[in-house]
PDB file of N, CA, C and O in Angstrom:
ATOM      1  N   UNK A   1     122.042 106.379  87.136  1.00  0.00           N
ATOM      2  CA  UNK A   1     121.966 105.511  85.988  1.00  0.00           C
ATOM      3  C   UNK A   1     123.191 104.618  85.948  1.00  0.00           C
ATOM      4  O   UNK A   1     124.237 104.960  86.499  1.00  0.00           O
ATOM      5  N   UNK A   2     123.062 103.504  85.312  1.00  0.00           N
ATOM      6  CA  UNK A   2     124.115 102.495  85.199  1.00  0.00           C
ATOM      7  C   UNK A   2     125.386 103.055  84.574  1.00  0.00           C
ATOM      8  O   UNK A   2     126.488 102.749  85.029  1.00  0.00           O
ATOM      9  N   UNK A   3     125.242 103.873  83.537  1.00  0.00           N
ATOM     10  CA  UNK A   3     126.425 104.463  82.889  1.00  0.00           C
ATOM     11  C   UNK A   3     127.214 105.332  83.845  1.00  0.00           C
ATOM     12  O   UNK A   3     128.444 105.310  83.839  1.00  0.00           O
ATOM     13  N   UNK A   4     126.520 106.088  84.659  1.00  0.00           N
ATOM     14  CA  UNK A   4     127.176 107.009  85.585  1.00  0.00           C
ATOM     15  C   UNK A   4     127.852 106.310  86.755  1.00  0.00           C
ATOM     16  O   UNK A   4     128.844 106.809  87.284  1.00  0.00           O
ATOM     17  N   UNK A   5     127.332 105.175  87.159  1.00  0.00           N
ATOM     18  CA  UNK A   5     127.883 104.520  88.350  1.00  0.00           C
ATOM     19  C   UNK A   5     128.812 103.372  88.005  1.00  0.00           C
ATOM     20  O   UNK A   5     129.979 103.381  88.397  1.00  0.00           O
ATOM     21  N   UNK A   6     128.314 102.389  87.280  1.00  0.00           N
ATOM     22  CA  UNK A   6     129.089 101.181  87.024  1.00  0.00           C
ATOM     23  C   UNK A   6     130.153 101.354  85.943  1.00  0.00           C
ATOM     24  O   UNK A   6     131.202 100.713  86.010  1.00  0.00           O
ATOM     25  N   UNK A   7     129.908 102.194  84.964  1.00  0.00           N
ATOM     26  CA  UNK A   7     130.843 102.344  83.846  1.00  0.00           C
ATOM     27  C   UNK A   7     131.616 103.652  83.888  1.00  0.00           C
ATOM     28  O   UNK A   7     132.280 104.008  82.915  1.00  0.00           O
ATOM     29  N   UNK A   8     131.540 104.372  85.003  1.00  0.00           N
ATOM     30  CA  UNK A   8     132.204 105.673  85.118  1.00  0.00           C
ATOM     31  C   UNK A   8     133.716 105.553  84.936  1.00  0.00           C
ATOM     32  O   UNK A   8     134.327 106.406  84.293  1.00  0.00           O
ATOM     33  N   UNK A   9     134.326 104.503  85.494  1.00  0.00           N
ATOM     34  CA  UNK A   9     135.769 104.319  85.368  1.00  0.00           C
ATOM     35  C   UNK A   9     136.151 104.118  83.901  1.00  0.00           C
ATOM     36  O   UNK A   9     137.115 104.715  83.422  1.00  0.00           O
ATOM     37  N   UNK A  10     135.398 103.278  83.191  1.00  0.00           N
ATOM     38  CA  UNK A  10     135.675 103.054  81.770  1.00  0.00           C
ATOM     39  C   UNK A  10     135.495 104.330  80.964  1.00  0.00           C
ATOM     40  O   UNK A  10     136.303 104.639  80.089  1.00  0.00           O
ATOM     41  N   UNK A  11     134.446 105.059  81.257  1.00  0.00           N
ATOM     42  CA  UNK A  11     134.174 106.325  80.574  1.00  0.00           C
ATOM     43  C   UNK A  11     135.307 107.317  80.800  1.00  0.00           C
ATOM     44  O   UNK A  11     135.747 107.985  79.865  1.00  0.00           O
ATOM     45  N   UNK A  12     135.775 107.413  82.029  1.00  0.00           N
ATOM     46  CA  UNK A  12     136.878 108.330  82.357  1.00  0.00           C
ATOM     47  C   UNK A  12     138.173 107.933  81.670  1.00  0.00           C
ATOM     48  O   UNK A  12     138.905 108.794  81.182  1.00  0.00           O
ATOM     49  N   UNK A  13     138.464 106.642  81.628  1.00  0.00           N
ATOM     50  CA  UNK A  13     139.691 106.173  80.983  1.00  0.00           C
ATOM     51  C   UNK A  13     139.665 106.411  79.476  1.00  0.00           C
ATOM     52  O   UNK A  13     140.698 106.702  78.872  1.00  0.00           O
ATOM     53  N   UNK A  14     138.506 106.289  78.880  1.00  0.00           N
ATOM     54  CA  UNK A  14     138.402 106.437  77.432  1.00  0.00           C
ATOM     55  C   UNK A  14     138.356 107.891  76.989  1.00  0.00           C
ATOM     56  O   UNK A  14     139.010 108.267  76.016  1.00  0.00           O
ATOM     57  N   UNK A  15     137.584 108.711  77.700  1.00  0.00           N
ATOM     58  CA  UNK A  15     137.305 110.056  77.208  1.00  0.00           C
ATOM     59  C   UNK A  15     137.706 111.179  78.156  1.00  0.00           C
ATOM     60  O   UNK A  15     137.456 112.344  77.848  1.00  0.00           O
ATOM     61  N   UNK A  16     138.305 110.880  79.270  1.00  0.00           N
ATOM     62  CA  UNK A  16     138.745 111.921  80.193  1.00  0.00           C
ATOM     63  C   UNK A  16     137.966 111.911  81.490  1.00  0.00           C
ATOM     64  O   UNK A  16     136.865 111.369  81.584  1.00  0.00           O
ATOM     65  N   UNK A  17     138.582 112.535  82.496  1.00  0.00           N
ATOM     66  CA  UNK A  17     138.077 112.473  83.868  1.00  0.00           C
ATOM     67  C   UNK A  17     136.633 112.949  84.042  1.00  0.00           C
ATOM     68  O   UNK A  17     135.856 112.293  84.735  1.00  0.00           O
ATOM     69  N   UNK A  18     136.270 114.040  83.446  1.00  0.00           N
ATOM     70  CA  UNK A  18     134.943 114.611  83.668  1.00  0.00           C
ATOM     71  C   UNK A  18     133.927 114.265  82.588  1.00  0.00           C
ATOM     72  O   UNK A  18     132.873 114.895  82.509  1.00  0.00           O
ATOM     73  N   UNK A  19     134.225 113.284  81.766  1.00  0.00           N
ATOM     74  CA  UNK A  19     133.336 112.923  80.663  1.00  0.00           C
ATOM     75  C   UNK A  19     131.985 112.451  81.177  1.00  0.00           C
ATOM     76  O   UNK A  19     131.880 111.833  82.236  1.00  0.00           O
ATOM     77  N   UNK A  20     130.956 112.761  80.398  1.00  0.00           N
ATOM     78  CA  UNK A  20     129.593 112.379  80.754  1.00  0.00           C
ATOM     79  C   UNK A  20     128.852 111.968  79.492  1.00  0.00           C
ATOM     80  O   UNK A  20     129.147 112.444  78.395  1.00  0.00           O
ATOM     81  N   UNK A  21     127.888 111.079  79.666  1.00  0.00           N
ATOM     82  CA  UNK A  21     127.010 110.682  78.571  1.00  0.00           C
ATOM     83  C   UNK A  21     125.599 111.118  78.929  1.00  0.00           C
ATOM     84  O   UNK A  21     125.098 110.827  80.015  1.00  0.00           O
ATOM     85  N   UNK A  22     124.971 111.819  78.000  1.00  0.00           N
ATOM     86  CA  UNK A  22     123.590 112.230  78.188  1.00  0.00           C
ATOM     87  C   UNK A  22     122.718 111.492  77.182  1.00  0.00           C
ATOM     88  O   UNK A  22     122.947 111.576  75.976  1.00  0.00           O
ATOM     89  N   UNK A  23     121.725 110.773  77.674  1.00  0.00           N
ATOM     90  CA  UNK A  23     120.769 110.122  76.782  1.00  0.00           C
ATOM     91  C   UNK A  23     119.618 111.099  76.602  1.00  0.00           C
ATOM     92  O   UNK A  23     118.819 111.331  77.509  1.00  0.00           O
ATOM     93  N   UNK A  24     119.560 111.660  75.406  1.00  0.00           N
ATOM     94  CA  UNK A  24     118.592 112.725  75.125  1.00  0.00           C
ATOM     95  C   UNK A  24     117.198 112.206  74.827  1.00  0.00           C
ATOM     96  O   UNK A  24     116.201 112.818  75.212  1.00  0.00           O
ATOM     97  N   UNK A  25     117.131 111.056  74.127  1.00  0.00           N
ATOM     98  CA  UNK A  25     115.839 110.551  73.706  1.00  0.00           C
ATOM     99  C   UNK A  25     115.959 109.071  73.386  1.00  0.00           C
ATOM    100  O   UNK A  25     116.982 108.620  72.870  1.00  0.00           O
ATOM    101  N   UNK A  26     114.921 108.324  73.692  1.00  0.00           N
ATOM    102  CA  UNK A  26     114.815 106.918  73.295  1.00  0.00           C
ATOM    103  C   UNK A  26     113.488 106.776  72.573  1.00  0.00           C
ATOM    104  O   UNK A  26     112.431 107.081  73.126  1.00  0.00           O
ATOM    105  N   UNK A  27     113.552 106.306  71.321  1.00  0.00           N
ATOM    106  CA  UNK A  27     112.346 106.143  70.515  1.00  0.00           C
ATOM    107  C   UNK A  27     112.283 104.710  69.983  1.00  0.00           C
ATOM    108  O   UNK A  27     113.307 104.105  69.663  1.00  0.00           O
ATOM    109  N   UNK A  28     111.087 104.193  69.898  1.00  0.00           N
ATOM    110  CA  UNK A  28     110.902 102.857  69.321  1.00  0.00           C
ATOM    111  C   UNK A  28     110.596 103.012  67.842  1.00  0.00           C
ATOM    112  O   UNK A  28     109.735 103.803  67.456  1.00  0.00           O
ATOM    113  N   UNK A  29     111.306 102.251  67.014  1.00  0.00           N
ATOM    114  CA  UNK A  29     111.073 102.266  65.568  1.00  0.00           C
ATOM    115  C   UNK A  29     110.381 100.962  65.207  1.00  0.00           C
ATOM    116  O   UNK A  29     111.003  99.900  65.166  1.00  0.00           O
ATOM    117  N   UNK A  30     109.109 101.058  64.951  1.00  0.00           N
ATOM    118  CA  UNK A  30     108.300  99.873  64.704  1.00  0.00           C
ATOM    119  C   UNK A  30     108.745  99.128  63.448  1.00  0.00           C
ATOM    120  O   UNK A  30     108.779  97.897  63.456  1.00  0.00           O
ATOM    121  N   UNK A  31     109.082  99.828  62.380  1.00  0.00           N
ATOM    122  CA  UNK A  31     109.452  99.171  61.129  1.00  0.00           C
ATOM    123  C   UNK A  31     110.749  98.372  61.235  1.00  0.00           C
ATOM    124  O   UNK A  31     110.963  97.429  60.473  1.00  0.00           O
ATOM    125  N   UNK A  32     111.606  98.744  62.170  1.00  0.00           N
ATOM    126  CA  UNK A  32     112.871  98.031  62.376  1.00  0.00           C
ATOM    127  C   UNK A  32     112.854  97.170  63.633  1.00  0.00           C
ATOM    128  O   UNK A  32     113.815  96.451  63.909  1.00  0.00           O
ATOM    129  N   UNK A  33     111.765  97.242  64.397  1.00  0.00           N
ATOM    130  CA  UNK A  33     111.632  96.526  65.655  1.00  0.00           C
ATOM    131  C   UNK A  33     112.864  96.749  66.542  1.00  0.00           C
ATOM    132  O   UNK A  33     113.448  95.806  67.076  1.00  0.00           O
ATOM    133  N   UNK A  34     113.234  98.016  66.678  1.00  0.00           N
ATOM    134  CA  UNK A  34     114.418  98.374  67.466  1.00  0.00           C
ATOM    135  C   UNK A  34     114.205  99.740  68.106  1.00  0.00           C
ATOM    136  O   UNK A  34     113.241 100.446  67.811  1.00  0.00           O
ATOM    137  N   UNK A  35     115.129 100.087  68.987  1.00  0.00           N
ATOM    138  CA  UNK A  35     115.083 101.389  69.652  1.00  0.00           C
ATOM    139  C   UNK A  35     116.173 102.287  69.088  1.00  0.00           C
ATOM    140  O   UNK A  35     117.277 101.832  68.788  1.00  0.00           O
ATOM    141  N   UNK A  36     115.851 103.555  68.948  1.00  0.00           N
ATOM    142  CA  UNK A  36     116.807 104.574  68.537  1.00  0.00           C
ATOM    143  C   UNK A  36     117.172 105.380  69.771  1.00  0.00           C
ATOM    144  O   UNK A  36     116.309 105.984  70.408  1.00  0.00           O
ATOM    145  N   UNK A  37     118.459 105.384  70.106  1.00  0.00           N
ATOM    146  CA  UNK A  37     118.951 106.149  71.250  1.00  0.00           C
ATOM    147  C   UNK A  37     119.712 107.352  70.736  1.00  0.00           C
ATOM    148  O   UNK A  37     120.673 107.206  69.982  1.00  0.00           O
ATOM    149  N   UNK A  38     119.296 108.523  71.131  1.00  0.00           N
ATOM    150  CA  UNK A  38     119.996 109.754  70.786  1.00  0.00           C
ATOM    151  C   UNK A  38     120.814 110.152  72.008  1.00  0.00           C
ATOM    152  O   UNK A  38     120.256 110.489  73.052  1.00  0.00           O
ATOM    153  N   UNK A  39     122.145 110.111  71.876  1.00  0.00           N
ATOM    154  CA  UNK A  39     123.026 110.372  73.009  1.00  0.00           C
ATOM    155  C   UNK A  39     124.048 111.450  72.666  1.00  0.00           C
ATOM    156  O   UNK A  39     124.421 111.633  71.508  1.00  0.00           O
ATOM    157  N   UNK A  40     124.488 112.155  73.699  1.00  0.00           N
ATOM    158  CA  UNK A  40     125.550 113.147  73.562  1.00  0.00           C
ATOM    159  C   UNK A  40     126.648 112.801  74.548  1.00  0.00           C
ATOM    160  O   UNK A  40     126.390 112.552  75.726  1.00  0.00           O
ATOM    161  N   UNK A  41     127.872 112.790  74.053  1.00  0.00           N
ATOM    162  CA  UNK A  41     129.047 112.576  74.889  1.00  0.00           C
ATOM    163  C   UNK A  41     129.663 113.930  75.168  1.00  0.00           C
ATOM    164  O   UNK A  41     129.978 114.674  74.240  1.00  0.00           O
ATOM    165  N   UNK A  42     129.838 114.257  76.443  1.00  0.00           N
ATOM    166  CA  UNK A  42     130.481 115.504  76.837  1.00  0.00           C
ATOM    167  C   UNK A  42     131.898 115.190  77.292  1.00  0.00           C
ATOM    168  O   UNK A  42     132.103 114.368  78.185  1.00  0.00           O
ATOM    169  N   UNK A  43     132.881 115.850  76.671  1.00  0.00           N
ATOM    170  CA  UNK A  43     134.293 115.626  76.990  1.00  0.00           C
ATOM    171  C   UNK A  43     134.957 116.954  77.319  1.00  0.00           C
ATOM    172  O   UNK A  43     134.496 118.016  76.902  1.00  0.00           O
ATOM    173  N   UNK A  44     136.051 116.877  78.078  1.00  0.00           N
ATOM    174  CA  UNK A  44     136.768 118.101  78.442  1.00  0.00           C
ATOM    175  C   UNK A  44     137.901 118.416  77.467  1.00  0.00           C
ATOM    176  O   UNK A  44     138.390 119.546  77.428  1.00  0.00           O
ATOM    177  N   UNK A  45     138.323 117.421  76.678  1.00  0.00           N
ATOM    178  CA  UNK A  45     139.430 117.622  75.746  1.00  0.00           C
ATOM    179  C   UNK A  45     139.225 116.731  74.528  1.00  0.00           C
ATOM    180  O   UNK A  45     138.645 115.650  74.627  1.00  0.00           O
ATOM    181  N   UNK A  46     139.705 117.192  73.386  1.00  0.00           N
ATOM    182  CA  UNK A  46     139.598 116.404  72.168  1.00  0.00           C
ATOM    183  C   UNK A  46     140.886 115.639  71.855  1.00  0.00           C
ATOM    184  O   UNK A  46     141.023 115.088  70.763  1.00  0.00           O
ATOM    185  N   UNK A  47     141.838 115.600  72.807  1.00  0.00           N
ATOM    186  CA  UNK A  47     143.081 114.864  72.613  1.00  0.00           C
ATOM    187  C   UNK A  47     142.775 113.377  72.453  1.00  0.00           C
ATOM    188  O   UNK A  47     142.121 112.778  73.306  1.00  0.00           O
ATOM    189  N   UNK A  48     143.239 112.798  71.381  1.00  0.00           N
ATOM    190  CA  UNK A  48     143.042 111.372  71.066  1.00  0.00           C
ATOM    191  C   UNK A  48     141.569 110.971  71.026  1.00  0.00           C
ATOM    192  O   UNK A  48     141.243 109.786  71.106  1.00  0.00           O
ATOM    193  N   UNK A  49     140.716 111.919  70.907  1.00  0.00           N
ATOM    194  CA  UNK A  49     139.280 111.668  70.944  1.00  0.00           C
ATOM    195  C   UNK A  49     138.811 110.850  69.731  1.00  0.00           C
ATOM    196  O   UNK A  49     138.041 109.901  69.881  1.00  0.00           O
ATOM    197  N   UNK A  50     139.271 111.217  68.546  1.00  0.00           N
ATOM    198  CA  UNK A  50     138.786 110.582  67.322  1.00  0.00           C
ATOM    199  C   UNK A  50     139.187 109.116  67.208  1.00  0.00           C
ATOM    200  O   UNK A  50     138.598 108.382  66.415  1.00  0.00           O
ATOM    201  N   UNK A  51     140.176 108.673  67.983  1.00  0.00           N
ATOM    202  CA  UNK A  51     140.579 107.271  67.953  1.00  0.00           C
ATOM    203  C   UNK A  51     139.489 106.387  68.569  1.00  0.00           C
ATOM    204  O   UNK A  51     139.247 105.280  68.088  1.00  0.00           O
ATOM    205  N   UNK A  52     138.842 106.862  69.611  1.00  0.00           N
ATOM    206  CA  UNK A  52     137.874 106.053  70.348  1.00  0.00           C
ATOM    207  C   UNK A  52     136.409 106.352  70.028  1.00  0.00           C
ATOM    208  O   UNK A  52     135.531 105.542  70.326  1.00  0.00           O
ATOM    209  N   UNK A  53     136.148 107.487  69.436  1.00  0.00           N
ATOM    210  CA  UNK A  53     134.769 107.881  69.152  1.00  0.00           C
ATOM    211  C   UNK A  53     134.411 107.466  67.738  1.00  0.00           C
ATOM    212  O   UNK A  53     135.228 107.697  66.847  1.00  0.00           O
ATOM    213  N   UNK A  54     133.296 106.892  67.464  1.00  0.00           N
ATOM    214  CA  UNK A  54     132.174 106.528  68.320  1.00  0.00           C
ATOM    215  C   UNK A  54     132.194 105.069  68.787  1.00  0.00           C
ATOM    216  O   UNK A  54     131.313 104.658  69.542  1.00  0.00           O
ATOM    217  N   UNK A  55     133.170 104.290  68.356  1.00  0.00           N
ATOM    218  CA  UNK A  55     133.167 102.854  68.654  1.00  0.00           C
ATOM    219  C   UNK A  55     133.128 102.555  70.155  1.00  0.00           C
ATOM    220  O   UNK A  55     132.315 101.746  70.603  1.00  0.00           O
ATOM    221  N   UNK A  56     133.994 103.197  70.926  1.00  0.00           N
ATOM    222  CA  UNK A  56     134.026 102.944  72.369  1.00  0.00           C
ATOM    223  C   UNK A  56     132.761 103.441  73.056  1.00  0.00           C
ATOM    224  O   UNK A  56     132.261 102.801  73.981  1.00  0.00           O
ATOM    225  N   UNK A  57     132.250 104.565  72.611  1.00  0.00           N
ATOM    226  CA  UNK A  57     131.001 105.085  73.163  1.00  0.00           C
ATOM    227  C   UNK A  57     129.870 104.094  72.906  1.00  0.00           C
ATOM    228  O   UNK A  57     129.086 103.800  73.809  1.00  0.00           O
ATOM    229  N   UNK A  58     129.781 103.583  71.696  1.00  0.00           N
ATOM    230  CA  UNK A  58     128.741 102.609  71.358  1.00  0.00           C
ATOM    231  C   UNK A  58     128.871 101.349  72.216  1.00  0.00           C
ATOM    232  O   UNK A  58     127.866 100.788  72.652  1.00  0.00           O
ATOM    233  N   UNK A  59     130.104 100.906  72.458  1.00  0.00           N
ATOM    234  CA  UNK A  59     130.319  99.717  73.289  1.00  0.00           C
ATOM    235  C   UNK A  59     129.820  99.944  74.712  1.00  0.00           C
ATOM    236  O   UNK A  59     129.165  99.071  75.281  1.00  0.00           O
ATOM    237  N   UNK A  60     130.116 101.094  75.287  1.00  0.00           N
ATOM    238  CA  UNK A  60     129.643 101.403  76.640  1.00  0.00           C
ATOM    239  C   UNK A  60     128.121 101.425  76.709  1.00  0.00           C
ATOM    240  O   UNK A  60     127.524 100.890  77.642  1.00  0.00           O
ATOM    241  N   UNK A  61     127.509 102.042  75.724  1.00  0.00           N
ATOM    242  CA  UNK A  61     126.050 102.137  75.712  1.00  0.00           C
ATOM    243  C   UNK A  61     125.426 100.757  75.552  1.00  0.00           C
ATOM    244  O   UNK A  61     124.426 100.456  76.204  1.00  0.00           O
ATOM    245  N   UNK A  62     125.995  99.919  74.700  1.00  0.00           N
ATOM    246  CA  UNK A  62     125.461  98.565  74.510  1.00  0.00           C
ATOM    247  C   UNK A  62     125.611  97.721  75.771  1.00  0.00           C
ATOM    248  O   UNK A  62     124.733  96.918  76.086  1.00  0.00           O
ATOM    249  N   UNK A  63     126.726  97.899  76.498  1.00  0.00           N
ATOM    250  CA  UNK A  63     126.886  97.177  77.768  1.00  0.00           C
ATOM    251  C   UNK A  63     125.806  97.597  78.757  1.00  0.00           C
ATOM    252  O   UNK A  63     125.204  96.752  79.419  1.00  0.00           O
ATOM    253  N   UNK A  64     125.562  98.890  78.857  1.00  0.00           N
ATOM    254  CA  UNK A  64     124.536  99.391  79.773  1.00  0.00           C
ATOM    255  C   UNK A  64     123.147  98.934  79.328  1.00  0.00           C
ATOM    256  O   UNK A  64     122.324  98.564  80.165  1.00  0.00           O
ATOM    257  N   UNK A  65     122.882  98.957  78.039  1.00  0.00           N
ATOM    258  CA  UNK A  65     121.571  98.559  77.516  1.00  0.00           C
ATOM    259  C   UNK A  65     121.300  97.082  77.810  1.00  0.00           C
ATOM    260  O   UNK A  65     120.163  96.703  78.090  1.00  0.00           O
ATOM    261  N   UNK A  66     122.330  96.259  77.748  1.00  0.00           N
ATOM    262  CA  UNK A  66     122.135  94.826  78.011  1.00  0.00           C
ATOM    263  C   UNK A  66     121.707  94.583  79.455  1.00  0.00           C
ATOM    264  O   UNK A  66     121.085  93.563  79.752  1.00  0.00           O
ATOM    265  N   UNK A  67     122.033  95.505  80.348  1.00  0.00           N
ATOM    266  CA  UNK A  67     121.657  95.363  81.757  1.00  0.00           C
ATOM    267  C   UNK A  67     120.281  95.966  82.022  1.00  0.00           C
ATOM    268  O   UNK A  67     119.464  95.354  82.708  1.00  0.00           O
ATOM    269  N   UNK A  68     120.018  97.141  81.496  1.00  0.00           N
ATOM    270  CA  UNK A  68     118.789  97.852  81.847  1.00  0.00           C
ATOM    271  C   UNK A  68     117.750  97.895  80.737  1.00  0.00           C
ATOM    272  O   UNK A  68     116.593  98.222  81.002  1.00  0.00           O
ATOM    273  N   UNK A  69     118.119  97.580  79.519  1.00  0.00           N
ATOM    274  CA  UNK A  69     117.197  97.689  78.397  1.00  0.00           C
ATOM    275  C   UNK A  69     116.510  96.387  78.067  1.00  0.00           C
ATOM    276  O   UNK A  69     116.670  95.384  78.762  1.00  0.00           O
ATOM    277  N   UNK A  70     115.753  96.418  77.009  1.00  0.00           N
ATOM    278  CA  UNK A  70     115.080  95.209  76.553  1.00  0.00           C
ATOM    279  C   UNK A  70     116.030  94.417  75.655  1.00  0.00           C
ATOM    280  O   UNK A  70     117.171  94.821  75.434  1.00  0.00           O
ATOM    281  N   UNK A  71     115.562  93.325  75.160  1.00  0.00           N
ATOM    282  CA  UNK A  71     116.371  92.463  74.287  1.00  0.00           C
ATOM    283  C   UNK A  71     116.346  92.937  72.823  1.00  0.00           C
ATOM    284  O   UNK A  71     117.009  92.349  71.968  1.00  0.00           O
ATOM    285  N   UNK A  72     115.607  93.965  72.548  1.00  0.00           N
ATOM    286  CA  UNK A  72     115.528  94.464  71.173  1.00  0.00           C
ATOM    287  C   UNK A  72     116.824  95.173  70.791  1.00  0.00           C
ATOM    288  O   UNK A  72     117.543  95.694  71.643  1.00  0.00           O
ATOM    289  N   UNK A  73     117.096  95.178  69.508  1.00  0.00           N
ATOM    290  CA  UNK A  73     118.280  95.852  68.981  1.00  0.00           C
ATOM    291  C   UNK A  73     118.187  97.350  69.230  1.00  0.00           C
ATOM    292  O   UNK A  73     117.097  97.902  69.377  1.00  0.00           O
ATOM    293  N   UNK A  74     119.350  98.001  69.276  1.00  0.00           N
ATOM    294  CA  UNK A  74     119.375  99.453  69.409  1.00  0.00           C
ATOM    295  C   UNK A  74     120.166 100.063  68.256  1.00  0.00           C
ATOM    296  O   UNK A  74     121.103  99.465  67.729  1.00  0.00           O
ATOM    297  N   UNK A  75     119.765 101.247  67.893  1.00  0.00           N
ATOM    298  CA  UNK A  75     120.477 102.081  66.927  1.00  0.00           C
ATOM    299  C   UNK A  75     120.929 103.303  67.705  1.00  0.00           C
ATOM    300  O   UNK A  75     120.116 103.981  68.333  1.00  0.00           O
ATOM    301  N   UNK A  76     122.220 103.583  67.664  1.00  0.00           N
ATOM    302  CA  UNK A  76     122.754 104.694  68.452  1.00  0.00           C
ATOM    303  C   UNK A  76     123.074 105.864  67.530  1.00  0.00           C
ATOM    304  O   UNK A  76     123.851 105.738  66.584  1.00  0.00           O
ATOM    305  N   UNK A  77     122.466 106.987  67.821  1.00  0.00           N
ATOM    306  CA  UNK A  77     122.722 108.229  67.107  1.00  0.00           C
ATOM    307  C   UNK A  77     123.461 109.126  68.100  1.00  0.00           C
ATOM    308  O   UNK A  77     122.872 109.642  69.050  1.00  0.00           O
ATOM    309  N   UNK A  78     124.770 109.302  67.860  1.00  0.00           N
ATOM    310  CA  UNK A  78     125.567 110.014  68.855  1.00  0.00           C
ATOM    311  C   UNK A  78     126.136 111.306  68.325  1.00  0.00           C
ATOM    312  O   UNK A  78     126.320 111.493  67.123  1.00  0.00           O
ATOM    313  N   UNK A  79     126.408 112.189  69.260  1.00  0.00           N
ATOM    314  CA  UNK A  79     127.103 113.451  68.982  1.00  0.00           C
ATOM    315  C   UNK A  79     127.997 113.719  70.171  1.00  0.00           C
ATOM    316  O   UNK A  79     127.920 113.020  71.181  1.00  0.00           O
ATOM    317  N   UNK A  80     128.846 114.728  70.061  1.00  0.00           N
ATOM    318  CA  UNK A  80     129.717 115.079  71.182  1.00  0.00           C
ATOM    319  C   UNK A  80     129.779 116.579  71.328  1.00  0.00           C
ATOM    320  O   UNK A  80     129.487 117.326  70.394  1.00  0.00           O
ATOM    321  N   UNK A  81     130.161 117.007  72.507  1.00  0.00           N
ATOM    322  CA  UNK A  81     130.284 118.426  72.822  1.00  0.00           C
ATOM    323  C   UNK A  81     131.371 118.579  73.874  1.00  0.00           C
ATOM    324  O   UNK A  81     131.644 117.654  74.638  1.00  0.00           O
ATOM    325  N   UNK A  82     131.987 119.754  73.908  1.00  0.00           N
ATOM    326  CA  UNK A  82     133.005 120.044  74.907  1.00  0.00           C
ATOM    327  C   UNK A  82     132.360 120.560  76.182  1.00  0.00           C
ATOM    328  O   UNK A  82     131.427 121.362  76.134  1.00  0.00           O
ATOM    329  N   UNK A  83     132.857 120.099  77.318  1.00  0.00           N
ATOM    330  CA  UNK A  83     132.411 120.629  78.597  1.00  0.00           C
ATOM    331  C   UNK A  83     132.949 122.026  78.785  1.00  0.00           C
ATOM    332  O   UNK A  83     134.077 122.298  78.374  1.00  0.00           O
ATOM    333  N   UNK A  84     132.191 122.925  79.388  1.00  0.00           N
ATOM    334  CA  UNK A  84     132.712 124.268  79.655  1.00  0.00           C
ATOM    335  C   UNK A  84     133.857 124.197  80.668  1.00  0.00           C
ATOM    336  O   UNK A  84     133.853 123.369  81.579  1.00  0.00           O
ATOM    337  N   UNK A  85     134.807 125.060  80.491  1.00  0.00           N
ATOM    338  CA  UNK A  85     135.972 125.078  81.404  1.00  0.00           C
ATOM    339  C   UNK A  85     135.709 125.919  82.625  1.00  0.00           C
ATOM    340  O   UNK A  85     136.578 126.040  83.489  1.00  0.00           O
TER     341      UNK A  85
END
């Protein structure tokens, strides 16, 4: 996926070396004419995490969506979890 290959460096710089983004579900919301993306960010450490989350995560997802998604607006529903050590 685009996030894993093209934006991996940005993801690592923002959230740590082993950080990963999982897109759990994409749903179309007809009443809003937009897509709802349910994503989970996996990080290895919470150091300085709250400074960048969720704004930087949303920016990365929007960059990827502009390349692979449609022109419709997206709504991002995000959560985070710690990677096992």
